[in-house]
C-alpha positions as CSV (number, residue, x, y, z in Angstrom):
1,M,-4.8,-1.0,-0.7
2,F,-6.8,-0.8,2.6
3,R,-7.4,-4.5,2.4
4,A,-3.5,-4.9,2.2
5,F,-3.2,-2.6,5.3
6,R,-5.7,-4.5,7.4
7,S,-3.8,-7.7,6.5
8,M,-0.7,-6.1,7.7
9,L,-2.3,-5.1,11.0
10,R,-3.8,-8.5,11.5
11,S,-0.6,-10.5,11.1
12,P,1.7,-10.4,14.1
13,E,4.8,-10.7,11.8
14,T,4.0,-7.5,9.7
15,R,1.9,-5.5,12.5
16,W,5.3,-4.1,13.9
17,I,6.2,-2.5,10.6
18,A,2.8,-0.6,10.2
19,V,2.8,0.5,13.8
20,A,6.6,1.7,13.3
21,A,5.4,3.6,10.2
22,L,2.7,5.4,12.1
23,L,4.9,6.1,15.1
24,T,7.6,7.6,12.9
25,I,5.1,10.0,11.2
26,G,3.7,10.7,14.9
27,V,6.9,11.3,16.5
28,G,8.0,13.5,13.7
29,T,4.9,15.5,13.7
30,I,5.3,16.3,17.6
31,A,8.8,16.8,17.2
32,Y,8.4,19.5,14.5
33,S,5.6,21.1,16.4
34,I,7.7,21.4,19.4
35,L,11.2,22.4,17.7
36,E,9.7,24.7,15.0
37,G,6.5,25.8,16.5
38,W,4.5,24.4,13.6
39,S,0.9,23.5,13.9
40,L,0.4,19.9,14.1
41,L,-1.0,20.0,10.4
42,D,1.9,21.7,9.1
43,S,4.3,19.3,11.1
44,L,2.4,16.2,9.6
45,Y,2.6,17.6,6.2
46,F,6.4,18.2,6.5
47,C,6.8,14.5,7.9
48,V,4.9,13.1,5.0
49,V,6.5,15.2,2.2
50,T,10.1,14.6,3.7
51,L,9.6,10.7,4.1
52,A,7.9,10.5,0.7
53,T,10.9,12.1,-0.8
54,I,9.1,14.8,-2.3
55,G,10.6,17.8,-0.6
56,F,8.4,20.7,-2.0
57,G,10.6,23.3,0.1
58,D,7.4,25.4,1.4
59,L,8.3,24.3,4.9
60,H,11.9,23.8,6.1
61,P,13.7,23.6,9.5
62,T,15.2,27.0,10.6
63,T,16.5,25.9,13.9
64,S,19.8,23.9,14.5
65,A,18.0,21.4,16.8
66,A,15.4,20.9,14.1
67,K,18.0,20.4,11.3
68,V,20.0,17.8,13.3
69,F,16.7,16.0,14.1
70,T,15.7,16.1,10.3
71,I,19.0,14.5,9.3
72,I,18.3,11.6,12.0
73,Y,14.6,11.5,11.0
74,I,15.2,11.1,7.2
75,F,17.8,8.2,7.7
76,A,15.6,6.4,10.3
77,G,12.2,7.3,8.9
78,L,13.1,6.6,5.2
79,S,14.3,2.9,6.2
80,I,11.1,2.3,8.1
81,I,8.9,3.6,5.4
82,A,10.5,1.7,2.6
83,A,10.0,-1.4,4.9
84,F,6.3,-0.5,5.2
85,I,5.9,0.2,1.6
86,S,7.7,-3.1,0.6
87,E,5.5,-5.2,3.0
88,L,2.4,-3.4,1.9
89,G,3.2,-4.4,-1.7
90,R,3.8,-8.1,-0.7
91,E,0.5,-8.1,1.3
92,R,-1.3,-6.8,-1.8
93,R,0.3,-9.4,-4.2
94,A,-0.5,-12.1,-1.6
95,A,-4.1,-11.1,-1.6
96,G,-4.2,-11.5,-5.4
97,P,-6.2,-9.7,-8.2
98,M,-9.6,-8.0,-7.0
99,W,-11.4,-10.4,-9.3
100,R,-10.7,-13.3,-6.7
101,Q,-13.1,-12.0,-4.1
102,R,-15.6,-11.2,-7.0
103,Q,-15.1,-14.8,-8.2
104,D,-16.0,-16.3,-4.8
105,D,-18.9,-14.0,-4.6
106,L,-20.3,-15.1,-8.0
107,A,-19.5,-18.8,-7.3
108,A,-21.4,-18.5,-3.9
109,L,-24.4,-17.0,-6.2
110,G,-24.1,-19.8,-8.8
111,G,-22.7,-17.4,-11.5
112,R,-19.7,-17.8,-13.5
113,A,-16.6,-17.8,-11.4
114,G,-13.7,-16.8,-13.7
115,P,-12.5,-13.7,-15.2
116,P,-13.4,-13.1,-18.9
117,G,-11.4,-15.7,-21.0
118,Q,-10.9,-18.1,-17.9
119,D,-12.7,-21.0,-16.6
120,E,-13.2,-21.7,-12.7
121,E,-9.7,-22.9,-12.4
122,G,-8.1,-19.8,-14.1
123,L,-7.3,-21.8,-17.4
124,P,-7.8,-20.0,-20.7
125,T,-11.1,-20.8,-22.3
126,A,-11.2,-21.9,-26.2
127,P,-12.7,-19.2,-28.2
128,A,-16.3,-20.1,-29.4
129,T,-16.1,-21.5,-33.0
130,E,-18.7,-22.7,-35.3
131,P,-18.6,-26.5,-36.0
132,D,-16.8,-27.6,-39.0
133,R,-19.5,-28.3,-41.7
134,R,-17.2,-29.8,-44.5
135,G,-18.0,-33.4,-43.4
136,D,-21.8,-32.8,-43.0
137,Q,-22.3,-33.2,-47.0
C-alpha cells in the first residue's frame, strides 16, 4: 500500500488527489480544534472517523458553527477521500502482485523467476509426470 501511495505522489496526474486528501484532513483538524476547542489529536481522530464513515459518536460537534462546518466537511471530504482511495487502488493494481518484484530480484540472482506453478512468462507449467513406460517393453 505504501508503494502505491509513493507512486501516487511521484505522478503529476495523481499527486493532487493525495495532496487534497491530506489537506482535507489537515483543514478539518485545525477547524475542529478552533471551533470545538478539542486537542489536535482529538480533532484528527474525529476527522478520520468521520471521513471513513465510521462515526463512533464519542466526539461530536456541539456548536452551531461546528455543525454547519461538519455538514460541508462531510460532503466535500467524502468525495475527496473516495477519489483518493479509488486512485490508490488503481495504483496498487498497476503495480501488480508483490511477487513481480521478487521475480525480478530472483531473476537478477539467477534463480527461478515465476511464482509457483508458472514459468518465467507467467504461463502455467505442466505438472511433473513420470514417463510412459508401456512402450519400453
